[in-house]
C-alpha positions as CSV (number, residue, x, y, z in Angstrom):
1,M,0.0,0.0,0.0
2,P,1.5,3.4,-1.0
3,L,2.3,5.9,1.7
4,D,-0.7,8.1,2.2
5,R,-0.5,11.9,2.1
6,S,-0.8,12.4,5.8
7,C,2.9,12.1,6.6
8,V,4.8,15.3,7.6
9,E,8.5,16.0,7.7
10,G,10.2,14.0,10.4
11,D,7.7,11.2,10.5
12,V,9.3,7.8,10.8
13,V,8.9,5.6,7.7
14,V,10.5,2.4,6.3
15,L,11.8,1.9,2.8
16,T,10.4,-1.6,2.1
17,H,12.1,-2.4,-1.2
18,L,13.4,-0.9,-4.4
19,P,12.7,-1.9,-8.0
20,E,15.2,-4.2,-9.7
21,G,18.1,-2.1,-11.2
22,W,17.2,1.1,-9.2
23,L,20.7,1.1,-7.6
24,D,22.7,0.2,-10.7
25,D,23.8,3.7,-11.7
26,L,24.9,4.8,-8.2
27,L,28.3,4.7,-6.6
28,P,29.1,1.5,-4.7
29,E,29.2,3.4,-1.4
30,D,25.7,4.9,-2.1
31,Q,24.4,1.5,-3.1
32,A,25.7,0.0,0.2
33,A,24.2,2.8,2.3
34,I,20.7,2.6,0.7
35,T,20.7,-1.2,0.8
36,A,21.6,-1.1,4.5
37,I,18.5,1.0,5.4
38,I,15.9,-1.1,3.6
39,G,13.5,-2.3,6.2
40,R,14.8,0.0,8.9
41,P,13.2,3.2,10.3
42,I,14.2,6.4,8.5
43,Q,12.8,9.9,8.2
44,F,10.1,11.1,5.8
45,S,11.2,14.4,4.2
46,E,8.5,15.5,1.8
47,Y,6.1,14.6,-1.0
48,D,7.8,15.4,-4.4
49,A,6.0,18.4,-5.8
50,E,7.4,17.8,-9.3
51,Y,6.6,14.1,-9.7
52,E,3.2,12.9,-8.5
53,G,3.4,9.7,-6.4
54,Y,7.0,10.2,-5.3
55,V,8.3,11.0,-1.8
56,E,11.7,12.0,-0.4
57,V,13.2,10.2,2.6
58,V,16.4,11.1,4.4
59,F,18.9,9.1,6.5
60,V,22.4,9.3,7.7
61,D,24.7,6.4,6.8
62,A,27.3,4.6,8.9
63,R,29.9,7.1,7.6
64,G,27.9,10.1,8.7
65,H,26.8,11.1,5.2
66,I,23.3,12.4,4.7
67,H,21.3,10.8,1.9
68,Y,18.1,12.2,0.3
69,V,16.3,9.5,-1.7
70,N,13.3,10.0,-4.0
71,V,11.3,6.9,-4.5
72,R,7.7,6.1,-5.5
73,S,5.4,6.1,-2.5
74,E,4.6,2.4,-3.0
75,F,8.1,1.6,-1.7
76,V,7.6,3.4,1.6
77,R,5.3,2.7,4.5
78,R,4.9,4.2,8.0
79,A,7.1,2.6,10.6
80,R,5.4,0.4,13.2
81,L,6.8,1.8,16.5
């Protein structure tokens, strides 16, 4: 079920999965960082104003680097706390 429009910046969400090939064009360290957070709580940032159905999530990787990731809302759900 896609993430609904009731999330606000800072809400805790989970990136559930990514489509096959989504990571292919990224640097290896970015691939590793994004793969590591699949299924783990991260922060919702915003609904993408330019692309309907997309959301932005944000997380800090193990090296301390901030990542902003835009994905279709169907790949994100609210975290069960």
